[in-house]
N, C-alpha and C positions, 0 to 999 in steps of 0.2 A: 744848782741841782742838775744831775745828769742821769740819763737812762740809756742803757744799751738795749737794742733789739738784737738778740743773739740767736742766730741759726744754729741748731744743734744737729743738723744732718738728718738722714732718713730713718735712723733707728738704732744702728749699731753704735754703742758708745765710743768705740775706737775711731769712728769717722767724725767725731767732734774735732774741730780744728784746734791747733795749739793755742791760738789767740782766744778762742771761745772758752777753752779749758781754763786758761789763766784768769779770765774775767769771772767766770762762774765760781772759781775757787776763792776769789778775793771778796766778792760782794756779799753783804749780809742781808740785803733786801732782794728777794726774788719773786717776781710776778710770773704766774703760770696760767695758761689759757685752759678753759674747759668749754665744752659744748653742752653742758648739762649732765655729763657723765664724768667718769674719772679722767684725769688729764694724762693723755698718752705722752706728752712732752715731759711731764714731771716723772712719769714712770721710767722713761729712758735714762734720765740722769740720776735717779735716786740711789742706784747701786754703784754709781761712779763718783759721786761727790758726797761729802758729809753735809747733810742738810739739817742736822740737829742744831747747829749754831746759826741757822739762817731764819729770817722772818719770811714765811711763805704766804703770799697773798694771791688768792684766786681771782681771776678775771673771767667773767662769763661772756663768751662770744656766741650769740645765737646764730644758727644756720639759716639766716634769712637774707633777703636782698639788702645790700648795704645801704641803698639810698633811703630806705624807710627807717633807718636806725640812728639818725643824727643825735637824738636825745640820749640814746643808749651810749654812743661813743663819748658824748659830753660827760655823762655820769661816770663812765670808766676813767676818763681823764681826770676828773675830780678826785676819784679814789686813788689813782696813782700819785697825783699831786700831794694829797694829804699825807701819804706815807713817806714820800720823798722829802717833805719839809723837815722831817726829823732825821732821816738817814742820809739825805743829800745824794746818795749814789745807789742805783739799783739796776736790775737787769730783767728784761722780759724775754722768756725763752719761746722759741717758735720752731716747729718742725721744718726740716729741709733748709731752704734758703729763703730769707725774708722777702727776696725780690719776686718770688713766684707764689701768687695767691695767698699771701700771708695776711690774715685779718689784722695783725698789729699795725699795718700801714694806715688803716682807717683812723687810727688815733693820732697820727703824726701832726696834723695841723692843729688839733685841739691841744696837744701837749706843747707844741712850739708857742702857741698863743699864751700859755701859762709861764713861759720863760724857761722851760725845761730844755736843756741841751741834749740832743739825741746823737747817738752813734750806732750805726748798723754794722753788725759783724756777720759777713756772709757765711753760708754753710753749704755743704754738699747736698745737691738736690736729689730727689728720689729717682729722677730719670737718668742722672749721671751715674748713680749707683747701679741702676738696672742695666745700662749700657755696658758698664764695667763687668758685671756678673756674666753677661751674655757674650763678652768678647766681640761686641758689635758696635762700630762707631755710629755716631749720629750723622756726621757729615764727613766727606772727603773731597779734596780738590775744590771744584766750583759748585758742588751740590748745595741745595737749599733745604733748610729745615724750618719747621714752624712748631710752636708750643701752643696748645689750645685745650679746649675741653670738649667732651663727647658731643654735647648738643650742637655745638657750632659746626662740626664736621657733617653731621647728618643733615643739617638744615641748608648747607651750602657745599655740596659735594664738588661741584664744578670748580670752585675756588681752591679747595684743598688738594685736589688730585694733581695739581701742578708741582707740588713739593716732592723732593726726593725722600725726605723723612718727615713723619708727622708724629709728634709726641702728644698723646692724648691723656690728659689728667682728668680725674673725676669721671672716669668712663664706666663705672660699675653698672649704671642703668642703661647703657647703650652697647653692651657687648655684641649682641646679635647683629644689629645694623652695621656696626663697625667692622665685624668680620665679613659681612656681605660686601661692604664698600672695598675692603682690602682685596677680596677675591675678584671683584669686578674691575679693579684698577691695577692689578699686578703688583701687589705689595706683599712682602714677608710680614708676618705678624709675631710680635713678642708681647706677652702679657706678664706684668709683674704685680704681685699682690703683697703688700707690706714688706717690700724688699729691705733686707738687712735686719729685719725683726725676727723673733723666734717663729712667727707664723708664716714666714716667707714662702711664697710659691712662685715659680717661674714656668711659663709655658712658651714653647716655640712652635709656631704654625699649628695651632690646635685644629683638629679636623671637625670638631663639633663644639657647641657652646658649652663652656665649663659649667659644672653643676655645683661648684663650691659656693659658699656664701661670700661672694665678693662684697667689698664695702668701699667707702670713700677713698681709702688708701690703695686703690687699684689703678694702674695705668697701662696704656698700650703704646708700643712703639711700632709704627708702620714704616717699613723700609723698602723702597722700590727694588724689585728684583732686577738683577743684571742679566 
């Protein structure tokens, strides 16, 4: 039995890699994540692939601290194992690149314990897509960059101000303090909301706190001024 963890990129179907496209075209068993609402990952690929001939299996990933969810990961792994026993081959889609904050990795050890062979297909990350849209590099020469979440920067400003670039994911609840941090430490500010999706919004050095309804799929890139 084999399962692919497939990164499908930040949202635009054309940013799905060729390898991911080939795998998703060929597998008949497709697992997709939800957080209790409609699956954004499934929505991205449904107009790009023929899903009528696939078996679609929902996996509920609660938005809670992972360390409290061992029994839930165990149950999801059992669910995946049950369907793989018949199909032998399947894919689990995940937004962006599985290497960055992908809940699917919480299942890895449970799946390996069941004898399932795993292969991870990397995808284009949301911050790579944002950097490209803005024509702004994340690092040059000997510059240093860090990828983190909003809460970490606010709680330890002294640590993060040493970096030339700071990529802040899951930043929607910390926009105001992050803008203050950037102003106090000489950073350019770029905000990307649902980059490469139809709802995309990009802001460069906003002078005030945006009033839009930012959500989980909002990021900031802080780039030290030269």
